[in-house]
C-alpha positions, 0 to 999 in steps of 0.5 A: 809060725813058731815064736823066736823063743821057741826057735831058740829052744829048738837049737842044739846045745853048744856041746852038740853043735858039732853033731849032725842030726839025721833029720838034717841030713835028710833035709839036705838031700833035697837041697844039693845035688852032690855026687857021691864022689864029690861030697867029702866024707865026714870023719867020725871017731877018727874013721871016715863016715859012710858017704851020703846018698846023692842029693837032689836039688829041690826048690823050696827045700827045707833049711834049718839054722843048725844045718847051714853051718854044715852046708857051708863047711861041706861046700868049702871042701869042694876044690875050685876048678881050673879054667881048663877043667871048667871048660871041659866039664861045660862041653861034656855037660852040653852033650848031656853028661849029668856027672859033668854038669853036677861037678860044674855046679857043686864046684861053684856053690860057695859063690852063690853064698857070697852073692846071696849075702848081699841081699839079706836086707830085703826081708828074705832069709839067707837060707832061702836066698841061697836056695834061689841062687842055686836055681840060678846056678843050675840054669847057668850050667845048662846054658853056658858056652865056654867058647864065648871066652868067659869064665863060668862064674862070670857068666853064672853071676847074672843068673844067680842074681836074677834068680835071687832078685826074682824071689825078692820080687815074688815074695815081697820086697822090703822097698817102698817108694818115697812119700812124694811118689806116693802122692803121685800115685794117689793123683793117678788113682784119682784121675783114673777113677774120674776118667772111668766115671766120665768115659764109662770105661777104663781110661788109657795110659795116654788119657791119664797122662794128658790129665796129669803133669806126669809122662806115660812112662813114669805113670807105668813105672809108678803103677808097677812099684811095690808098696811095702814096708820101708823107705828107700832112704831108710838106713840098713844095719846098726851103723846106719851107713848104708841105705836100701837105695844103695842096695837097689843101685847095686842090683841095677849097676852094670857088671862085667858079665852083663856085656856077655848078655848084651851080645846074647840078647842082641843075637836073640833079638836079631834072630827074632826080627829076621822072621819079619817082613821088611815093613814089619821090622821097620815098624817095630824098630821105629816104635821101640827105638831099636838099632839106635833109633829114637822111639816114635809114636803111632802117629809119627810112625804112620806118617813115615809109612803113609798109614793111619795111626790105627793101621800101625797099631794093628800091624804092631800088635800082629807083629808082636804076637808073631815075635812072641810065638817065635821067641817061645818056640826058640826058648828065647824068653829067658833073655828078656825076663830081666 
């Protein structure tokens, strides 16, 4: 990785900032999918420059500090769509019209930048966040249904955020749990090793919880947390007015477009559950607290059906495999990925 000083030397001089280097244009061909007719032509010496070839979206495409300004300028030149225009483009895109899909995407690229800027404090460069957000925008364009009554961007925000947050998780979040939680994790690890030595096998979650004053749910949550570089209470920025916890809360806070997904998820779940027998469905509903019911333990569910705890476990496992296969077949996994 180049040193910061090297990076600064590589930047063009102030007098050259307005010029667009050929290698930067080539790099951008892998970043955006801008149709020839959509990309505003650049003026050179009072004349319209020759339009660039169509770009293609490419994950992990190369970015540089010097071409980001060009990118922002270009996407801000693309006019926003009216509600009627976006609905028409969405319907055409759903029928396989690539040009319509492309226009729907590029007309909303500026919103990806706005969203990406909110997540700069997590150790991922803004350029990478924009790239990941663009992937979410593409997915939204592929799935959007204008008949649901939502504006496209209201729907797309969820996918953009999901793509960005997933990238933060995969590339290493800047979040670390507080000290008291670290102590809890050390206790869990200690008990886990003691039980493993005593039982001669890996202990189960209930066995670990039984030896600690911590619930199974909390143990599972703690074991899945990243242990990286900063505290949730650490201040952000020079003014120190915000913390990482506030950013996390912003990610988790409900937004208007989530109502759309709640309905979509409900429909997808209902579709899956309809594939089960009556008993299979009841067991899954009771075990996972579906339809407003309180989740039951294997023992409690078994008592309701006159079955042993082990038999309920077998039915549950078989049913979950059945649901998984059906969900994959119907491509419903996206609804459950966040």
